[in-house]
C-alpha angles and dihedrals in degrees: 000000000000120000092244092053093045093052093047092051092045092051093054093042088058087072091067121103103234113237094358096101091225139082118266092229133120095248119021117172109216117206135184111210130184105236143012112236115252095256097022109237097010104115095190093077109066148016095192109136097240089052091045089057088060099041091051089066094062109019140055133201124217089251130018128200125231122226089263091057097256117140115238133190119262116145089356122062097198142353140195139186108247101176144347091284104023140077126182122215127194110211132222111253127221098037125132134192118242092259092053102262113139117245109238140141088279090067092051092048090049091049091053091048088051091049090057095045122116088245093060093043087058101039106016095095116180094356093062091036091056096044106032089117088068101090106165148358132212129202111230094176135330092286101031129071134176119218115208125202133190092228135026108283111196096179100037094133088060094042094049090062084084089063110085111190115238127202103263094204093053092046092051092044098047107025125224100295098045092042087060090063096040106030126179121204137136099256126126093264130052118211117238097175138001131187138152094284106037149002121219120204141176134208118283120194105180097077132081093270124058113207122222096213129062099232146359129219115193120193120199107220114164095186114083092212090058092052092049092048091048089054094046091052091049091241089129135032097208129031122188128210102025112186117235093246090060098054093099091048090056092049092048088054089057095256133131123235111219112207117205138173118231135210091241142098118206113227145165107228124221104222098222092183088073090065124209120083093353090074094055113093092202092059092046090051090048091058089052094049090049096061118092105215092199085096085089088071101032099042104021099038091238097308115135133023132253111260133211104164139043097261124074115222092259092056131091105251097041114139114205093202096055099090132199118262110272120235103263114151092174090058089047092054091047093053092047090052091048089052092053099263104106090149094047129244144248127249136182115216121191111215140176107227110188106140141036094253091060093043091056093042096053091047089051092049091050091050093049092050092048089060090065095042100267117132111203119194110202111215110193117217132172126254091252088051090054092047090052091052092048094053093041102248090114132037127244112241100193140052091243137034141181116265140132144222095247113184094181126156103011094044087219122117094229092069093075097033092054094044100044120352111059141069090264096053120108093248115050099212090120122039120155109175091192090063099049097089091051091046090053090049094049090050095051110026114106096185104094094212094050091045090051089056091054090051090051090052092049093051092053095045093049091048092050096042091047097204087175140023099262106218119166145318104267120241132199127227115187128177123221128182124234088257092064123085134163093038116147131172110187119169089341095306117126121206094216096167092058098051113114125199118200119220 
């Protein structure tokens, strides 16, 4: 770390109250989040929603996406398509990174070079997987940059919202691992310390978003019960991921439960790379017919919607006429018999089980499957374990695993399909050759009407091929105290700069 950077960090860290676990500032917003990102403050690693909540505090993309899927200016002021493989972005002047480096076209070019490095190809996870078609960048002038792709990219402004710009000087100075503990972005809060349990941040005013509180303290608490208890005891002002059976507890504590839709469909993936029954469409369909979706009412108190396609209803690509699989155990047994499993089969499913809603859901799924002769062993893994399996640093041990079709942040269904659920994705758990032509078309067609037809075809093929058990459109329940105003969680995007905390 350079001397200038060390002194700057030390000066801000002096504002901390030693041993108190909170910032010694007039207004510190305290937040309980679900999970610590894989390399702490390194935003190149993940697009998982709980990690996005954290990265949004300290980093900005060139373009962000509203809850309705519309691209909006952030570090870029405007953009235009200049050729089949090129987009030009005008940048916002007068912005600095947390460590003092000026934000210019050089930073964007360096970030793109980093995205395409061997290191990111190995560890970049869903960020690289979503943006691997971005192959280069060229500085036109200090405030103008050209982004170059290896295929036509009709929705690049939406896609590039996954690309949070890091301070190139800090990254070069510190390296990946140290940068994660001392990150430098342009977001409304600058990190002063980061460990496995919390991240402490202070107000930063030289970025595109001006915060309304002096500091932010984010706790990482994977267990839902811990987050609820922290809220009840007034240790936090905001708690993410409240289970449905805790809604009344939040209200009794004087809090408000914010209900939000998400751009995500919860699924259990058939890992087709393991071979065997996972490659048989009839078996995959049987699993889907065997699941009674009434769990949405009985377990989730009516939150969520039954799903039967990759896109949630808030996502571009959703097809209203592609319905969820009906509950039909007789049909499930028939398909299993046709596939050569008249006496049923056994399956190991790897799951992350960190709240009561999921505990009840997985038990219900196992019971439903047992009624058609399928024995499901639920193997519990941690969120970091799942992340390791997704990026390939760990091996899957079952034929199925928990996952989702997460269209955050582009709010377009191809984000998740390209990153995880196609023949071109890094992991080959889903490969549907019949869909590849439509996927290529959706990824390259600039005409909105023609592209919409490709998306329709994809939705129908994925429904029919059933590469996953389609479960439900995920929903988000967050708790806010009476002191908090201006909070909004729309399609897993938090408006951190607009949150107000009363004294």
